[in-house]
N, C-alpha and C positions, 0 to 999 in steps of 0.2 A: 621553439619560440612561437611557432604558428598557433599551437594549441593555447598557450598562455595568452597571446594577443587576442585570440578569438573569445576566450572566457572573459577577459577584462572588458572588451568591447560589448559583449553581451550583458555583462553586469551593469555597465554604465547605462545601457538602454533600459534595463529594469529599474534602476534608480530614478531615471528620468520619468518613467511611467508612474512610479510611486509618488513622486513629488507633484505631478500633475493631478493625479487622482485624489490625493489627500494632502492638502496644504497644512492642515492642523488636525491632529488626531485626538480622539477621545474614546472612552470605553464603549460607547454605543456603536461607533464605527468599527472599532477593533473587534468586538465580539459578534455584532449582528449586521453590520453594513447598513443600518437603518431599515432593514427588511425591504429593500427596494431593488434587489439584483434582478436583471432580466434572466428568465429561466434558460434561454438558449445559450447565453454566455456561461452560466454555471454548468450546464450539461457539457458543453464543448471543453471547458477548462478542466472538468473533472476527469475526462478521458486522459489528459496528460498527467494529472496528479496521480491517477491510479496506476498508470504505466510505470513511471519512475525509472531510474537508471538501472534497476534490477532487470526489468523486462527488456530494456534496450540491449543489455549485455547477455543475460542468462537465457532468454527465450530463443534467440537464434542458435544457441548451442545445444538446445534440447533434442533436435532431431537426431543428432549423432548418438544419443544415449537411449532415447525412448520414442524415436520417430516423432510423429505429430500427435501423440497420445494426449498431450496437454490440451488439445482442443476439446476433449471430452469434459475437462474441468471448466473450460471457458463456456461451453454450452450450459453447464450448471450455473455459472456466473449470471448468464442472461436471465434465467428463471429466478434467481435470487433477487435481482434488481426489481422485478415485478412484485415479488413478495414485499420488499421494502416499500415500494410505492403505494401499495394498497392495504398493507397491514400496519406498518410502523409509522409512516408519515402522517396518516390521519390522527394517530394518538399524539404525536409530537406537536402537530399544529393545533389540535384541540386544547392542549394544555399550555400552548404558547411558550415553549421551553427555549431557554438560552443554551443550556446544556442538556443533553438527553438523559443524563443520569439523575436529574431532578425527578424524573418519573418514579424512580425507585424509592425516593423519600416519601412521596405520597402513597405509594402502593404498600410498602413494607415498614419503613421507618428510617431513622437517621443512620443507623449502623449499615444498613443495606445500601443506602445512598453513598456513604463514604467508601464502602467496599467496592461498589461498582466504579466509582471515580478513580480509586487507587489502582484497580486492575487495568483501567484504561491508561493511566499514566505510565504504568510499567510496560504494558503491551505496546503502546505507541512509541515510547522512547526507544524500546528495544528494536521494534520493526523499522522505525525511521532511521535509526543508526545503521542498521544493516543495509538499507537501501542507499543511504548516502555514502557508506563505505565504498560502494562500487566505484563511483566517480573519483573518489579520493585515491583509491589504490591504483586505478588506471592512470590517472594524472601523475601519480608518484612514479609508477613503473616505467612509463613511456616518455616522461619529460623531466621530472624534477630530480630523479636519481642522478642524472648526468651532471647536475649542478650541486650535488651533495646536500640538498635541502632535506632536513629530517621530516619524517612522515607526520609527526605531531604539529609541525609548523604548517604543513599543507592542510591538515584538518582544521586547525584553528583559523587559518585564513579564509577557507571556504565557508565555514560557519559564520564568521564575522561578516562576510559579504551578504549572506542571507539576512542576518540580524539587521543590517543597515537599511535594507529596503522594506522590511516588514515592521519596523519598530513603531511607526506612526499609525498607519492605516489598518494593519492587521488583515482581517478577512475582507474588508472593502478593497484593499490593494490587491489581494490575491485573486479575487474574481476577475480582475482585469489582467494581471500579469499571467495567471494560469491560461487564459485565452491566448495570449501572445506566445507563451511557451509551448502550448499544444500545436500551434501553427508551425513553430520552428521545429518541433519534434517530428511531425509527419512530413514536413518538407524535406528534412534531412533523411528520414527513412526512405522516402520514395526516390530521392536523388541517389542514395547509396545503392538501392536495388537496380536503378537504371545503369549505374556505373558497373555493377557486377555483371548484368546481362550483356553490356557492351564488351566487357573483358572476356566473356564466354563466346563472343562472336555469334550471338543469337538475336533473333527478333523477340518481341514480347510474347508472341504466340508460341514460338519454339521453346521459350523458357518455361511457359506454363505447362506445355506438353512434357518437357523434361522433368519438371518437378513432380507432376502427376504420375509419371512412370517410375520414379525413383522409389526404392524400398523404404526410404526414410520419410516418405509422405503418408504412410499408413496412419490412420486416425483411431480406429475403433478396435478394442480388445474385448471379446465376449467369451473366449474359450478357456480362460484360466481365472477362476474366481479368487485364487490365492495371490494373484499378481497385484502389485500396487497400481498397475495400469488398467486393471479390470474396469470396464465401462461404468457400471453402477456405483462402484466405489468413488471413481473420479467425478462422475456427474453429481451424485448426492453431496459429496464433499464440496464441490464447487458452489452448490446452492447455499450450504451452511457457511462456507468461508465468506461468501458475499454478504450474507446476513450479518455476520459478526464483524467483518473487517470494513463494512460500509454502513450497514443499518444500525449497528451497535457501537459505532466508532465516532466519537465527537468530531474528529478531524474531517471525515467525509460528510457527516450530517450537518456540520456547522455551515457549510456552504449552501446546502439545500434549504436550511432554515432561514437563509437571507432572502429567499424568493418572496414575492409579494403575497402569495396565498397558497393554499394546499394544491389547488388545481395546477398552478404553475410548477410547483415542486414535483408533482407526479409526472408532468410532461418532461421535465428535466431528467428525472430518474429513468423513465422508460426509454427516452432517446439515448441517453448515455449507456444504458444496459445493452441496447441493440448494437450500438457502435463498437462496443468492446470486443465482440466476437471477430469481425473482420480485421480489427486492428491487430489482434494477436495472430491471426492467420497470416498477415503480412510479415510479422517478425519471424514466424516459423518458416515461411517460404524463403525469406532471406537466408536462414540457416542452411536450408537444402541447397540453395544456389551457391553459397560460400563453400560447401563441401564439394560440389561439382567443380568449382573453380580451383580448389586445392588439388583435386585429382588431376585436372588438366595441366596444372603447373608443376605437378610432382612434389607437392608439399605435404609433409606429415601433419596430421591433425593434432592440435594441442591436447595434452592430457586432460585438461579441464575444458568443458564446453563453454564456460564463461570467458575463455580466452580466444574463442574462434573469431568473433567480429573484431576485437582489438588487434588480433594478429594481422589482419588485412588492413584495417582502417587506420588505427593510431600509429602503426609502424611506417606508413607511407608507401606501402607496396602498390597501392592503386592511385597514387598521385596526390598532389597537394589539395585538390578540390575535395576528395573523399575525407582527408584529414580534417578539413574545416567542417564538412557536413557532420562527420562523426562527433567532433567536439561540440558543435551546436546541439546535436541531438541528445547526447548523453548529459550535457549540462542542463539543457531544458528539462529533460525528464527528471533528473535528480533534484534540481532546484524546486520544481513544481510540487514535488512530494515533501521535501524537507521543509520548505517555507510554511506550508499549511500545517505540517506536524508541529512545528514550534509555536505557531499561532494557537492551535487547538490545545496544546499542552498548557500554554499560558492561560487560556480561557478556563479550562477545567480546574486548574489549581486555584485561580482567583475566585471563581464562582462556586465550585463544588467543595474544595478543601477548606479554603479560608472564608467562603461565603461573604465576600466583599466585592461585589460586581461593580461598584461605583468608585472604587479606590484607584485613582490613576497612578499614584506613586507605587502601590503594590503591583499593578499591572506592568509598569516599566521595569521594576526591579526583578519581577518574576521572569520577564522575557529575557533579561540578561542571564539570570540564573539557569534557566532551561537551556540556553545556548551553551553554557559551560558544561552542564551535565551531558548534553548531547555530544560534545567533544570527547568526554570521558568514555561514554558508551561505545563510540566508534573505535577508539583506541583499544578498548577491551575486546571488542569483536575481532579485531585483527589478530589478537593473541590466541583466542580460543576457537576460531572458525576452522572447521575441517570438512565442509561439505559444500555443495552448490549453494550459491547465495539465495536463490529463490526457494530451494528446498529448506534452507535454514529458516527463512521467514515463515513458511507454512508450518514447520515443526513447532517453532516458538508460538505461532498463532494458536495452534492446537492446545497448548498448555495454558497460555495466558488469557485467551479470549473465551475458553470453555466455560469458566464460571459466569461470565457476562451472558453467554448464550443461555445457560441454565436459569439465571435470575430473571431475564426478560421473558423467557418461555414460560416460566412458572407464573409470572405476573400477568401475562397476556392470555394464556391458555386455560388458566384455572381462576376460580373465584375465592380460593382459599387464602387465608393469611398464613404467615409463618412466624416463627419466633425470631424477631429481629436481633435479639441479643446474641444468637449463635450463628448468624449468617456469615460473619467473617471467618469463623472456624471451618464452616462447610466449604467456603470459597477457596481456602488455602488447602484443605484436605483433598479436595477433588482432583487437582492436577497431580498430587502425590500418589493417590490411588490409581489414577490413570497411568502414570509412569510405571507403577508396580505391575499392573496388568499387562502392559506392553512388554516389560522385561520378562515376565513369566511366559507369555505366549510364544516368544521366540525360542525359549529354552525347552518348553514342554511340548509345543505343537509345531514349532518352526514356522509360525505365522507372524509375518511382519506387518504391523499396522502402518498405514500410510496417512493420508490427510484425514481419514475417517476418525483419527484420534480426537478431533474436535467434537464430533458428534458424541463419542463416548464420554468425553469430559463434561459436555453439557448435560448429558443424561444422568451422570453421577451427581452433579450439582442439583439438578431438578429433583432427583430421588431424595437427596439429603435434605432439601428444603421441605419436602413433603413429610419426612420423618420427624423433623424438629417442630413441625406445626402442631404436633400432639403434646409437646412437652409443657406448654404454657399457654394460657389464654392470651392472645395478642390484644394489644390496646391501640392499634393503629387502624385508621379508617381505610376503606377502599377509595381508589381514585378512578 
């Protein structure tokens, strides 16, 4: 009951913030927040939105499987944010875009525009469902199963809570609530780390020394290029993952586009990018500390790394305070990513697919419809998931964001047109070809593609766009 009470209290506070920030909603506030958001609030809130419940649960479990190798990917993330700040943001602000996929319409044509928006809708709905699945399954397993509450009721209730506080203000509300949720997330994380250090009977200095000396704190892998953890694979993949999952993602860029001007948006992006590295280092450090605590208490580590933090926190092994901190942290992380996902999905559907940005009735009905589809995707993921949650996200990202990477790369790096008529076919064929190559490489050369699948997918799309550019003289202008 402690977890349920914590969630309800937290939600009531979010609803109060929503009502204060936006007393009467309209499409301009919902989609653009009037383009008046302070850059520092956007930057701070985006840290929480990026971390999500997946990071809060999965990343502390990573050291038990692959040490701190994930930091190699995080270093790539930081570089990717600077690329977004100085390559993509100037284009978006010059064109004064509401949704970033409008760029494809001017550059290639209507079908390319619709293809980009459609792939975003699929990618974001899938990824956001996986992220929110984490908090739902933990709440179900550790609390609601005892009351025989079905999982679908849990999911519907949680999504309904998010819909309630985002339905009026949309992105304007999220700029404020994300800031509050990021404060809650890191407060919870630091307090949990302090409690774990106390349970280990260590000082902070002793804990840092113990983590550094532990074999699970190794970061770099340079000696095996076939390994998924090889440095250059993870580093380069991190750069491209950031470019597509932030720079080519309406969800993340919608907040940046609410800043007053390009300079503010660039400050926001660079600050956020730098902060993301130490944030993930804290989560990995917590994972090593939890394994040390398990060893001290003679506890067996769970089969799945995703269960490591919940095993200690949600089960009450470390006291009521940690249960409350954990509940606040995971709900803050999950809500801050799911609420912005629903808002961006609604925005893209109304603006890109329907091309009716001023229709308030459409916006309200779409927001409800996206919430229902979101519930369905979460329930489907529970049936088919068979891997670590964070790995599942990046695998799906590799297939669904690859065509977006190829489209934007072709548009920004070349001056050639392409045949707009055939772009949808290239975008669909590219992930299929990518999957076939991955399948054959394992069986013929025993080579397992990791996150670099994203780069391969984008390259195939890029090459396909180049090939079809010779098939017909294009009729669309450059932008």
